[in-house]
Backbone as CSV, one residue per row, in Angstrom:
resi,resn,N_x,N_y,N_z,CA_x,CA_y,CA_z,C_x,C_y,C_z
1,MET,-1.677,-1.553,12.214,-0.892,-0.935,11.421,0.590,-0.194,11.726
2,LYS,0.683,0.279,12.455,1.065,0.851,13.281,2.531,-0.550,13.559
3,ASP,2.385,-1.364,14.118,2.778,-2.316,14.692,3.427,-3.031,13.149
4,LEU,3.138,-3.170,12.292,3.429,-3.721,10.991,5.005,-2.780,9.716
5,LEU,3.701,-1.448,10.176,5.256,-0.454,9.428,6.568,-0.464,10.896
6,SER,6.309,-0.210,12.193,7.526,-0.418,12.856,8.773,-1.454,12.154
7,LYS,7.896,-2.612,12.175,9.299,-3.421,11.973,9.160,-3.462,10.112
8,ALA,8.711,-3.022,9.419,9.235,-3.180,8.341,10.174,-2.095,8.351
9,LEU,10.377,-1.427,8.865,11.255,-0.330,9.527,12.461,-0.697,9.986
10,GLU,12.560,-1.973,10.828,13.307,-2.367,11.345,13.689,-3.933,10.233
11,GLY,13.422,-3.571,8.700,13.818,-4.961,8.118,13.583,-5.955,7.805
12,TYR,12.390,-6.172,8.388,11.876,-7.540,8.622,10.605,-6.854,6.868
13,ASN,10.316,-8.038,5.946,8.686,-7.779,5.169,7.877,-7.965,5.378
14,ALA,6.864,-7.052,4.729,5.097,-6.497,5.391,4.592,-6.918,4.270
15,THR,3.231,-7.643,4.556,2.881,-7.492,3.675,1.298,-7.120,3.792
16,ILE,0.341,-6.841,3.263,-1.465,-5.931,3.544,-1.959,-6.905,2.520
17,LEU,-2.761,-7.317,2.727,-3.271,-8.605,1.967,-5.418,-8.209,2.007
18,ALA,-5.705,-7.595,0.898,-7.471,-7.812,1.038,-7.790,-8.177,0.354
19,TYR,-8.867,-9.289,1.348,-8.953,-10.224,0.377,-10.519,-10.893,0.697
20,GLY,-11.338,-10.723,-0.673,-12.696,-10.770,-0.447,-13.739,-11.307,-1.467
21,GLN,-14.517,-10.652,-1.290,-16.026,-11.139,-1.971,-16.073,-9.512,-3.440
22,THR,-16.468,-9.669,-4.299,-16.643,-8.645,-5.046,-17.262,-7.726,-4.396
23,GLY,-17.532,-6.563,-4.616,-18.179,-5.372,-4.282,-18.155,-5.163,-2.021
24,SER,-16.994,-6.465,-1.469,-16.754,-5.964,-0.067,-16.233,-4.486,0.386
25,GLY,-15.241,-3.957,-0.488,-14.979,-3.068,-0.036,-13.073,-3.152,-0.046
26,LYS,-12.507,-3.439,-0.527,-11.321,-4.022,-0.709,-10.649,-2.833,-1.450
27,THR,-11.593,-2.309,-1.743,-10.900,-1.299,-3.160,-10.941,0.278,-1.418
28,TYR,-12.138,0.358,-1.625,-12.280,1.322,-0.520,-11.423,1.583,1.084
29,THR,-10.913,-0.295,1.552,-9.892,-0.378,2.668,-8.462,0.331,1.924
30,MET,-8.385,0.215,1.166,-6.939,-0.350,0.522,-6.465,1.267,-0.153
31,GLY,-7.791,2.129,0.116,-7.255,3.837,-0.594,-7.311,3.890,-1.671
32,THR,-7.595,2.813,-2.387,-7.169,3.588,-3.872,-8.056,4.251,-4.480
33,SER,-9.265,3.885,-3.855,-10.371,4.621,-4.809,-11.224,6.306,-4.333
34,ASN,-10.189,6.477,-3.715,-10.931,7.874,-2.729,-9.094,8.922,-3.442
35,MET,-9.998,9.173,-4.032,-8.992,10.154,-4.913,-9.379,12.240,-3.154
36,ASN,-10.373,12.109,-2.248,-9.804,13.267,-1.356,-9.149,12.627,-0.088
37,LEU,-7.663,12.826,-0.395,-6.853,12.723,0.091,-6.599,13.401,1.580
38,ASN,-7.156,14.702,1.370,-6.838,15.363,2.922,-7.567,15.506,3.700
39,ASP,-8.487,15.047,3.421,-9.743,14.097,4.556,-9.054,13.379,5.361
40,GLU,-7.946,12.411,6.614,-6.967,12.061,7.530,-8.616,10.173,7.362
41,SER,-9.701,11.277,7.780,-10.469,9.688,8.356,-11.574,8.960,6.704
42,GLU,-10.485,9.479,5.289,-11.244,8.583,4.567,-9.907,8.229,3.512
43,MET,-8.988,8.630,4.470,-8.121,7.916,3.817,-7.733,5.919,4.183
44,GLY,-7.238,5.602,2.901,-7.157,4.119,3.218,-6.018,3.681,3.674
45,ILE,-5.756,2.331,4.105,-4.125,1.858,4.055,-3.447,2.020,3.358
46,ILE,-3.062,1.828,2.322,-1.782,2.635,1.231,-1.314,4.055,1.825
47,PRO,-2.021,5.275,1.821,-2.329,6.856,1.731,-1.194,6.793,3.303
48,ARG,-1.979,6.072,3.935,-1.679,5.556,5.024,0.371,6.240,5.456
49,VAL,-0.469,4.639,5.190,1.271,4.251,5.504,2.550,4.643,4.426
50,ILE,1.700,5.475,3.042,3.234,5.675,2.361,3.757,7.273,3.417
51,ARG,2.236,7.802,3.681,2.600,9.360,4.893,3.275,9.148,5.582
52,ASP,2.923,7.727,6.601,3.877,7.661,7.565,5.369,7.295,7.232
53,ILE,5.711,6.487,5.832,6.741,6.120,5.480,7.843,7.417,5.503
54,PHE,7.246,8.343,4.685,8.027,9.192,4.461,8.287,10.305,5.063
55,SER,7.071,10.518,6.767,7.305,11.177,7.388,8.263,10.839,8.037
56,ILE,8.569,9.279,8.736,9.681,8.764,9.853,10.719,9.562,8.663
57,ARG,10.737,8.751,7.139,12.462,9.077,6.851,12.611,10.683,7.287
58,SER,11.911,11.742,6.390,12.063,13.272,7.170,12.874,13.082,8.571
59,GLU,12.370,12.017,9.157,12.534,12.971,10.575,14.147,12.152,11.047
60,ARG,14.404,10.841,9.964,15.578,10.116,10.771,16.007,10.731,9.571
61,GLU,16.123,11.517,8.726,17.143,11.489,7.772,18.763,11.521,7.189
62,LYS,18.832,11.615,8.608,20.691,11.434,9.335,21.311,10.504,9.346
63,SER,20.376,9.973,9.776,20.441,8.171,10.540,19.719,7.486,9.881
64,PHE,19.371,7.628,8.947,18.206,6.055,8.575,18.741,6.306,6.818
65,GLU,19.202,5.287,6.533,19.296,4.547,5.073,17.558,3.602,4.556
66,MET,17.332,4.445,3.594,15.408,3.132,3.017,16.008,2.783,1.672
67,VAL,15.706,1.553,1.837,15.576,1.366,0.066,13.585,0.811,0.559
68,LEU,12.663,0.981,-1.118,11.673,0.753,-0.592,11.274,0.193,-1.773
69,LYS,10.811,-1.140,-1.707,10.264,-1.777,-2.615,8.368,-1.710,-2.658
70,ILE,7.862,-1.529,-3.394,6.385,-1.851,-3.569,5.992,-2.749,-4.641
71,SER,5.326,-3.737,-4.175,4.196,-4.481,-4.959,2.725,-4.106,-5.034
72,TYR,2.404,-4.154,-6.210,0.728,-4.040,-6.133,-0.243,-4.926,-7.221
73,PHE,-0.477,-6.299,-6.895,-1.031,-6.437,-7.771,-2.749,-6.521,-7.387
74,GLU,-3.264,-7.360,-8.366,-4.415,-7.903,-8.620,-4.631,-9.184,-8.895
75,ILE,-5.430,-10.517,-8.253,-5.122,-11.827,-8.638,-6.765,-12.250,-8.997
76,TYR,-7.661,-11.703,-10.241,-9.064,-12.463,-10.552,-8.877,-13.353,-11.053
77,ASN,-9.836,-14.389,-10.940,-10.109,-15.333,-12.036,-8.652,-16.190,-12.192
78,ASP,-7.417,-16.268,-11.513,-6.554,-16.917,-11.832,-5.468,-16.389,-12.783
79,ASN,-5.923,-14.775,-12.831,-4.905,-14.234,-13.803,-4.250,-13.085,-12.708
80,ILE,-3.002,-12.548,-12.602,-2.221,-11.568,-11.997,-2.154,-10.274,-13.174
81,ILE,-2.381,-9.561,-12.140,-2.531,-8.279,-12.907,-1.858,-7.335,-11.860
82,ASP,-0.710,-6.829,-12.407,0.497,-5.534,-11.788,0.019,-4.462,-12.042
83,LEU,-0.659,-3.790,-11.014,-1.584,-2.881,-11.067,-0.777,-1.398,-11.388
84,LEU,1.053,-2.153,-11.082,2.190,-0.757,-10.918,2.780,-0.731,-12.547
85,ASP,2.390,-1.523,-12.951,2.837,-1.777,-14.620,2.367,-1.050,-15.533
86,PRO,2.407,0.289,-16.647,0.966,0.534,-17.264,1.027,0.040,-18.586
87,ASN,1.713,-1.494,-18.590,1.970,-2.557,-19.754,1.328,-3.262,-19.216
88,THR,0.830,-3.070,-18.467,-0.151,-4.401,-18.459,-1.498,-3.889,-18.380
89,ILE,-1.955,-4.829,-19.296,-3.569,-5.337,-20.083,-3.986,-5.616,-18.587
90,ALA,-5.559,-5.493,-18.612,-6.092,-6.388,-17.039,-6.838,-7.443,-18.123
91,GLY,-6.445,-8.930,-17.541,-7.552,-9.780,-17.888,-6.271,-10.598,-18.932
92,ASN,-4.700,-10.023,-19.407,-3.957,-10.576,-19.880,-3.101,-11.180,-18.869
């Protein structure tokens, strides 16, 4: 994960794709199902990467300009749901 983040901070695009059968642990692995983000061993990929991005940004604040764009989609039964859009209704 550190290599992917390092390349993203060099200007490359980065994608994390969680693919698998329903109930296989994708949500847990990505870290969006666990609200106890104080315990690092329980953090998923998303909270770890966000923490690292902003830690690096604060370290390099004077010499570092960052534009961060995030997409978070669910694809289920050929429906694409934007999970960051509060106007999206699941299944539409």
